[in-house]
C-alpha positions in Angstrom: -19.8 -10.1 -43.1 -20.7 -11.2 -46.6 -23.5 -9.1 -47.9 -25.5 -9.8 -51.1 -28.0 -7.2 -52.3 -31.5 -8.5 -52.9 -33.4 -5.4 -53.8 -33.0 -1.7 -53.9 -35.2 1.3 -55.0 -35.8 4.8 -53.7 -37.6 3.5 -50.7 -35.9 0.2 -49.6 -32.6 -1.5 -49.6 -32.6 -5.2 -48.8 -29.3 -7.1 -48.2 -28.6 -10.6 -47.0 -25.6 -11.2 -44.6 -24.7 -14.8 -45.4 -22.4 -15.2 -42.4 -24.9 -13.9 -39.8 -27.9 -15.2 -41.8 -29.6 -11.8 -41.3 -31.6 -10.0 -43.9 -31.5 -6.2 -43.4 -34.5 -4.3 -44.8 -33.5 -0.6 -44.6 -36.2 2.0 -45.3 -35.1 5.4 -46.8 -36.5 8.7 -45.7 -38.4 9.1 -49.0 -42.1 9.3 -48.5 -44.4 7.2 -50.7 -46.5 9.4 -53.0 -49.5 7.1 -52.8 -50.6 3.9 -51.1 -50.6 2.2 -54.5 -46.9 3.1 -54.9 -46.2 1.7 -51.4 -48.1 -1.5 -52.1 -46.2 -2.0 -55.4 -42.8 -1.4 -53.7 -43.6 -3.7 -50.8 -44.7 -6.4 -53.2 -41.3 -6.2 -54.8 -39.6 -6.3 -51.4 -41.5 -9.5 -50.5 -40.6 -11.0 -53.9 -36.9 -10.3 -53.3 -37.0 -12.6 -50.3 -38.1 -15.8 -52.1 -34.6 -17.2 -51.9 -34.3 -16.9 -48.1 -34.5 -20.2 -46.4 -35.0 -21.6 -42.9 -33.1 -20.1 -40.0 -32.7 -16.6 -41.3 -33.7 -13.5 -39.2 -34.9 -10.1 -40.3 -33.8 -6.7 -39.1 -36.1 -3.9 -40.2 -34.3 -0.6 -40.0 -36.9 2.0 -40.1 -34.8 4.8 -38.5 -35.1 6.9 -41.6 -38.9 6.5 -42.1 -41.1 9.5 -42.1 -44.0 9.2 -39.6 -47.2 8.4 -41.4 -50.5 7.1 -39.9 -53.3 7.3 -42.4 -55.6 4.3 -42.3 -55.2 3.2 -46.0 -51.5 3.3 -45.7 -51.5 1.3 -42.4 -53.6 -1.4 -44.1 -51.0 -1.6 -46.8 -48.3 -2.0 -44.2 -50.3 -4.6 -42.3 -50.6 -6.8 -45.3 -46.9 -6.4 -46.1 -45.8 -7.3 -42.6 -47.5 -10.6 -42.8 -45.9 -11.4 -46.2 -42.5 -10.1 -45.3 -42.0 -10.7 -41.5 -43.8 -14.1 -41.7 -41.0 -15.6 -43.8 -38.5 -15.3 -41.0 -37.6 -17.3 -37.9 -37.4 -14.1 -35.9 -37.5 -10.4 -36.6 -36.7 -7.1 -34.9 -37.5 -3.5 -35.8 -35.1 -0.5 -35.3 -36.6 2.9 -34.8 -34.9 6.3 -34.3 -37.2 7.8 -31.6 -39.6 7.2 -28.8 -42.4 8.3 -31.1 -41.4 5.7 -33.6 -41.3 3.1 -30.8 -44.8 4.1 -29.7 -46.1 3.9 -33.3 -44.7 0.4 -33.8 -46.0 -0.6 -30.3 -49.5 0.4 -31.5 -49.1 -2.0 -34.5 -48.1 -4.7 -32.0 -51.4 -4.2 -30.1 -53.2 -4.8 -33.4 -51.0 -7.7 -34.5 -49.7 -9.9 -31.7 -47.0 -11.4 -34.2 -45.5 -7.9 -34.6 -41.7 -8.0 -33.9 -40.1 -6.3 -30.9 -38.9 -2.8 -31.3 -35.4 -1.5 -30.5 -33.6 1.8 -30.6 -30.2 0.3 -30.4 -28.9 -1.8 -33.3 -26.6 -4.0 -31.2 -29.4 -4.9 -28.8 -31.7 -5.8 -31.9 -28.9 -7.9 -33.3 -28.3 -9.7 -29.9 -32.0 -10.3 -29.7 -32.1 -11.9 -33.2 -29.1 -14.1 -32.5 -30.6 -15.3 -29.2 -34.0 -16.0 -30.6 -33.1 -17.6 -34.0 -35.1 -20.8 -34.6 -35.3 -23.1 -37.6 -38.8 -21.9 -38.8 
């Protein structure tokens, strides 16, 4: 594994594994103080991905994320999902609990392009490897 950091702040760490062609977007447990702060941070994350080319996959590790479900924040997340997840041939989301899995499943009902959700990292990586395309 040859990892190259793409972005890091108090909320996200983004690294590119050039051997596996996997971008890992790891969310910290820090809560965003405002929706504006979340939007600014997610804009920076999206910008950090501009060098990623065809055939890469995305693993979103949200196991450390605090549960939050207010409407304004969810709108910010929806816009960011399209900008970030849409860049990749395939994506998967890691969660820590069944509650997290239910919350992401709710997003999937609202957005049919939402990535599948996993609790096991190896299963998520196997899914990404099996479903890689040349988008």
